[in-house]
N, C-alpha and C positions, 0 to 999 in steps of 0.2 A: 486540372481536371476535376476539381472537387468543389461541392457546394458546402463542405464541412471543413471545420478546423481540426487538425490533429492535435490533441491536447497532451503535452508532455508532462503528465502528472503521476502516472502510477503504472506499473508494468502489467498488472493483471486485473482484469475486470472481476471484482469479488462477488458481485451480486446483481445479475440481470436476469431475474426470473421473468417468465412470461407476463406476470401481473405488472412488472415495472413498465413494459410497453403500453400496457392498458392505462396505468396511471398517467403515462405521458400523453395520453390521447392518441396513441397510435391507432389509425383506422384499420379496419379489416380490408379496405380497398379504397382506391382512388375513385372518385366519382365516375361512374360510367357515362359514356357519351350518349346523349339522348337525341331529341330532334334536331335536325340541321338548323343552324341559326339563319334568320331571314335575311341577314345582312351580308351574306356571301356575295362577292363581287361577281357579276355576269356580264357577258358580252353585250354590246349595244343591240337593243331590239331583239332579245332572244325569244325563241319559241318556248311556250310552257314546258314542253317535254325536254327541251334542251336544258333549261334552268333547273328542272327536277333532277335530270340525270347528273348535272354538275353537283348540285347539292348533295345528291346521294354518294357520289364519288368522294366528295370532301368528308361527308359524315363517316364513310368507311375508313378513310385514311386517318382521321382524328381518332376514331374508335381503336384502330390498330396501334396507333402511337400510345394512347392511354394504357391499352392492354399490355404492351411491351414494357412500359414503365412500371406498371403495376406488378408484373411478374418479377421484375428486378427488385422492386421495393419489398415485396413480400418475401423474396429470398433473403434480403437484407435484414428484415425483422427476425426471421428464423436463425440467421447467423448471430444476430445481436443477442438474442435470448440464449444461444448456446455458447456464448463468450467467444465466438469467432469474430474478434473486433475488425481485424484487417479485411476479412472477407465481407463483413457487413458494410464497411466504408466503400469498398469497391462496388458492391451491389447498389448502394445509394447514389454513388457518383454515376453509375451507368444509367440509372433510372432518370436522373437529372439530364444528362447528356442526350438521352433518347428523345427527350422533348425539345431540347435546345437545337438538335441537329435535324429536326424533323422536316425542315423545308417550309414550314408554315410559321408565319408571324404569330407567336402566341398571343400577343396582345389584341390581335385582330379577331380572335375567335373566343367568345366569351366562355364557352365550355372548356376549351383547352386551357385557357388562362386560369379558370377556376382550379382545374385539376392540378396545374403547376404550382399555383401558389399554396394549395393544400399539401401537396407533396413536399415542398420546401418547409412548410410549417411543421409537419408531422416529423420530418427528419430532424429538424432543429429541436423539437420536443425530446426526441430520443437522446440527442446529443446532450441536451441540458440534464436529463436524468443521469447520463454517464458521468458528466462533469460533477454533478452533485454527490456522486459516490466516490469521487476522486479519480475518475477515469475519463478517457476519451475513446473514440471509436478504435483508434490504432494503438497498439502497445508501444509506448514511447521509448527513446533511447535513454538509458540511464547514464549519468556521469560515470567516467571511468573510476574505479576505486581510489586511484592516487591523484585524481584531478584536483581535489580540494586540499591536498596535503602541502604544506610549505616547508621550506628548508629549516631544519632545526640543528642546533649544535648541542652535543651531549657531553657532559663532563665525563671523564674516564671512570669506568665502573668495572674494574677487573673481576669482582665478584659475579656480577651479572653475566659478563662475557663468558666466564668459566662455567657458570651454571648452565648457560644455553648450549655452549659447546659440548657439555657432558650429556645433556638431555635430548638434543635434537638430532634428527637425521639430516645430515648435510652431504650425502652421497650425491655427486653430481658430475656431469661431463663439463661443466663450467668451474673455474676456480672459485668456488663459493668460500667466503670468509665470513667470520663472525667477529667484528671488531666493535669499538664503542658506538660508531655511528649505525651500524647494521643492528647491533643489539638494542640501541636506543629506539630505532624505528619499530622493531619487533614488540618491544614493550609498549610504545605508544599505540601501535595499531591493535594490539591484543586487548587494550583497554577501551577502545573506541566501538561502540554498538554500530554507529554508522558504517565504519570501515568494514567491520566483520560482516555486516549485512551485504554490503556491496561485494566483498570478496566472496562470500558464499554464493551470491548470485553469479559471479564470474565463474566459479568452479562448476556450478550447475550447468551453465552454457558451454563450458568447456567440453562437457560429455559429448556434445553434438559433434565437436570438430577435432577432438584430441587425436584420433587415429589419423585423419586426414592431415592434420598439421605435422604430426610426428613423421609420417611417411615422406612428406615433402622435405622437411628438415634433414632426415636422414639421406634422401637422394642428393641433396645439395650440399652435404657435408657441413652442416651447421649444427652445433650442440643442441641437444634435445631441450635443455632447460630454458633455452632462449624462447620457447613457446610463451613463457610467462611475460614477456615484454608486452604482449597483448593486454595484460592486466592494467598496465599503466596507459596504454594507448586507447583501448576501447572497452575493456571488460568482456572481450570476446563477442561483441556486437557486430555483425557484418555491415550494418548500414550506419555506424556511428558517423556523425559529421561534426567537425569543428566549426561552428557558426562564424567565428572571427577570421579564420584563415582559409576555410574551404578544404582543409585536409579531410580525407574521408576513407571509410572502410575500417575493417578490423585492425589494419596496421597503419592507418592514417597517412595514406599517400596523398601528396599534393597533385593537383591536375597537371602541373608542369612536368613532374617526374614520372608519373604513372605510365605514359605511353612508351617510354624507354624500355619498360619491361612488359609491354603488351597489354596494359591496363587501358583499353580503349574506352572512351566516353562519347556519348552522343545523346540525341533526343530519345533513344530507345533503350539503351542500357548503359551501365557504368561498371566496368569490370573491377573497379576498386572494391565494389561490394560483393564480389564473387569470392568466397572463402578460399577455394583452392587456388585460383589464379593469383589472388592478392598475396597468399602465403608464399607461393612460388617467387613472386616479385619481392617479397620481404627478405626471403632467404638469400636471393641473388644480391640484393641491395646491401644487407648487412655483411655478407661475406666479402663483398668488394671493400667495404671499410676495414674489415679484418686484414685484408691483404695490404693495406696501407700502413697499418700500425703493428701487425702481428700480436694484437692484444684484444680480447673480446670486450673488456671494460671500456676501452677507447672507442671501439667500434659502436658500443651502445650509446656513448655520448655523442659520437659523431651522427648517429641516427637521430638523436634529439636536437643537437645544436648545429650540426654541419661539419663535414670533414675539414673544410678550409679553416674554420675557427680552431678546431682542435690542433691542426698542423701549426698554426701560429703560435699558440701557447707552448706547444712541445718545442718549437724552434726557440722561442724567447726565453724559456726557462731551463731548457736542456733535460727536462724530466720526461720520460716516456712511460711512466707508471701512473695509473689514475690516482692512487691514494697520495703520491707526491704532488701531483697537480692539484688534488683536493686541498692539501694543506698550503701550497705556495702559489697557486695560479689564480687569476682573476677570472672567474666564470659566472654566468648568470645563476642566480640562487636555484632556479628550477633544474638546471643542468647539473650543479653540484649534488643536488638531492636525488638525482635520477637513478644512479647506480645503486646507492645504499637502499633506497626505497624498493627497487626492484629486487635486490637480493633478499631483502626482508620478506617481501611477498612470496618469493620462491621458497624460502626456508619455511614459512608458514604453510604454504601449500603442500609441502612435502610432509608436514606434520598436522594434518587436518584435525585429527582427534584432539590434540592438545589445545587447539584454538577454537574449537566449535565450528570448524568449517566443513564438517560432514553431516550436518543436519538436513541439508537439501539433497536429495538423491540427484546424481548426474542425469542430465537429459540423455535419451538414447541416441547413439551415433546417427548422424545423417548419412544415408546411403542413397545412391541414385544412379541411373544410367544416363548417358549423355548422347543426345543426337545433334548433329550439326544442321542448322537450317541457314538457307540463304534465300528465304522467302518469307512473306508475312503470314503468320498463323495466330489466331486468336486462342488464348489459353482455355477458353470454353471448349473449343473443339479438341484441343490437347487432352482435357479432362474427360471428354466423351470417349476419345479413342483409347485412352489408357485406364478407364474405369476408375478415375481418381476425381478430386475436386479442385476448383480453382484455388481454394485456400491452400491445399497441399502444394500445388504447383508454385504458388507465390512464395511459400516457405523454402521450397527447393531452389528458387531462382531470385535471391535477393538483389542480384544485378540488374534485374528487369525494372524499367521506369514506367512501363505501360503494360497493359494486358494483352499486348500483341508483340511479336517479333518484328524486326524491321525488314521492309521489302529490299531485295537486291543487296543484302548485307549479311555477312556471316554472323552467326551467333550460336554458342554452345548451350542448348536448351537441356536443362536437367528434368528427367521424367522419373516416375517411381521405378525402383529397381525391378528388373526382369520384364519390362514392358517394351523394350526396343522393337522386338519382332512383331508384336501385335500392333504397335504404333505404325510401323512401316508398311505392314500389310494393309491396314485399314486406310492409311493416308494416300495410298497410290490411287485410290478410286475417287478421290476428291480433287478436282482441278485446282491447279496453283492459285489461280485468280479468284477461287471461291473459299480459300481456306480462312479468310477473316469474317465470313458471313455465314457459311453453311455449318450445319451440325451433324452429329453422328449419334445413332440410337440403337440399342440392342433391345428387342421386343421382349417384354416381360409377360408372364402368364396373366391372361385376362385383358390385355391391352387390345384396343382396336385402332384401325387406321385413323378414324375420326378423332378418337381420344388423344392419339399421339400428335396429330396435327394441331389440335387445340392447345395441348400442353406446350408444344414447341413453337406455337404461333407461326404455323406454316400452313400450306394448303394441301389437303388430302389428295386431290387429284394429281398434283405435281409430285408428291411423294410416291404415289402409286406408279406413275409413268416413269420416273427416274429409276425406281427399284423393280419394275416389272411385276407389280402386285396386280393380279387380275382375278376374275371369278374362278378360273381354272387353277390359279396358283395363288390361293389366299394366304394372308399373313399368318406366320407361325411363331411360336415362342422361340426366342434366341435368334430370329432372323436379324441380320445387321443391316440397318437402313441408313442411307445417306439423306439428310433432311435439307432440301433446298430452301433457303432463306432469302428474303428480299432485303437488300442492304438499304438502311435509312438513308434518305437523300441528304446530301451535304447542305450546309447552310445556304439560304437563299442569296442569289447574286446581289439582291438589293441591300443586303446587311452590309453597312460600312463601319458601324461603331458598335462597341460593346463595353459594357460597364462591369468591371471586375468584381467578383464576389470574394467573400472571405475564403481563404485557402487557394486562390487561383495563382498560377505561375504563368510565365510566358510560354513555357513548354506545354502546359495543359491547354491554354488559350490557342496556341498555334495548332495543336493537335485537333482541337474542336472545329476550327474553321478551315483547316486544310491549307495552311500557310506555313512559312518557316519562321523560326525564332528571329533570324536576321531581318526578315521582312518586318516583322512587328517592331523591332528596334529601330530600323530605318524610317518606317512610316510615323513612328511616335517619338523619335528623337530620344531614345532610351540608352542608358549606358550600362544597365545591369539587367538581370533576369527577374528581379523581384518586382512586384506590382502590388500597390496598396488596394485594399477594398474600396470600391466606390470610384476608382479611377477609370475614366472613359478612354478607350483606346480605339484607333483605326484598326480594323481587321481585314480591310481590303485597301489597295493603294488609293490614297485620297488624290483628288485633282488639285494640283499646285501650279501656281503661276510661275515659279522659279525653281531652280535645282535645289535639292535639299541635301545637306552633308551629314555625314555619320558622326555621332558624338564620340568623343575619345572614350575607350573603355579599358578595363584591365587594371583596375586599382590594386596596388601592391598591399599585401597583408602578411603578417607573420604569425607563426604558430604560437600558441600560449607557452610552449616550451622553449621559445626563443629561436625558431628557424626563420630567421629574417632574410637571408640572402639565397637568391635562386642559384647563385654559383657555388654555394657552399652548403647547400641543403637539399631538400627534396623539392625545391621550387617554392615560389611565394606568390605567383599570380594566380588569382582565383577567378575562374571563369564560370559561366553558368552550367547547369546540368547538360545543356545542349548548346554546342557552338552553332549548330544549325540543325533544325528539325528536318530530317531527310524527307523527301517527296515520297508518295506512295504509288509510284507508277509500278505496274506489274510486268513481268517477263512473259506472262502467259498469253496464249492466243486469244481470239475474240470469245466473248461470253457464249455465243451461240455454238461455236466449235467445241469449247470446253464442256459445255452442257451435254452435247451429243456424246462426247467421249466418256463423260462421267456416267451417263445413262448406260452406255455399252458395258462398263466396267461393273456398275452396280448390279446389273442384272445377274450377274454370276454370283453375287453375295446372297441374293434372296433364295432361301431354300423352301 
């Protein structure tokens, strides 16, 4: 979906003032469309009037395309300058996709091609400025605080153990212990600037999710302090991904195991990234391991290594205590270190002042309303209806993989708290098949119908007709308007090939050309969802002289923590973000009937 690379360099854009964009050569606008090119194809022996009419229509269409792309680009620059990096990336992606999906062969139109090339150049310039500052457009995922820690063996140090036991708060609903291994890790971590920085950032992020996670753990009967397992797994980052194994989310579920707990994945959303749903799955999952061993430490290493492996070493050694297994059993180094490292992190988190972990204020708790959708709706419309922004909605919905929900598929959409009633009240006037294209607008003081139409890139007469705005009933402040928008045409039927750009995935390419990921794999003999920049793909079924077979897929991969067996862990088969990009058919009736119904409802909104 993107023309940009998301650079995993630094979590916060520290300096993107407006003059940075200027230094990068960011233009104030994309070149406006001028006189229609004389090379526009025309029917054989056209009349002068017919040729001029077609040229004018093409000129108007190209002008509209450039204007829409310009609006998205301008919004992206504003978000960029205000440090809203994810929102900037989405705006820039949308600007590029507006041109690519216009239905016009860009290379065949000099003016459109010039605008497109300049758009890509200017976006790339802004990206280069961000990279030069140690940033990318999106805030990257940090390594989990314990990700780089290796197993260490510490010599007995009774003085250190006694000192820490006397100084530290170890009150917990887990059997917290301070022994030589735990004390050793506390000592190492406390002297590591890198660890303390990561741990501080984790504690700051925990502020967003602490109440949510604690409530779920309490409801599921899981010790509260097992919240800190996420320190090792993700650093409380909802969209954390293990590039080697494909484990994803705050609790690092594998694609194989997630569906067992309702963590659905498809081309539109991945519930492993939903903090509430994934926490519920985590609580149920680790509680199941506890029921096997009646020991939370063994449940923890089962979560890391797999219950089958733990059962085997318990059976082989006769020990059912973690510390006995630590001393006598053969376990992977990462698994041996897992429990003492997490205990060290828990104890340090419970004593933040002593270890300098209280310097970053915790993020405010994330709160939201939830509305269930079984229809496609664009987040831009959701932002209009709730009086929020797309960036706000993206932050509330980390499970979403696109800026729209899926058609004919249920999804729990998070919206700003207290907005459910107004969302439902305003939404009912917009036909279901228009919710990915139409917009909503509340009239502000001084606004005119023509001005709103120009800003929203719609037609004033269509807005007036749909909302019953007449000379007798003119527009007033606070009127609620439904804005009918023209959906950009899909890619032209003649397009058969596409050259992948930096940042493209099969999901984004499938979405752009209205095909499925499985189709792209079949047509191009692909075995994974990754695609390299510059690779040329069929985006429509090619003509072949013989049958084509599917390549084998589903390469096995193990977690870095040693989760190698699907039967004894959370699964090891890593699939793409989308096993299949679902089609976009709508359940709604015809556009004509829908528009008529919308007009009837909208007229009641105009005051």
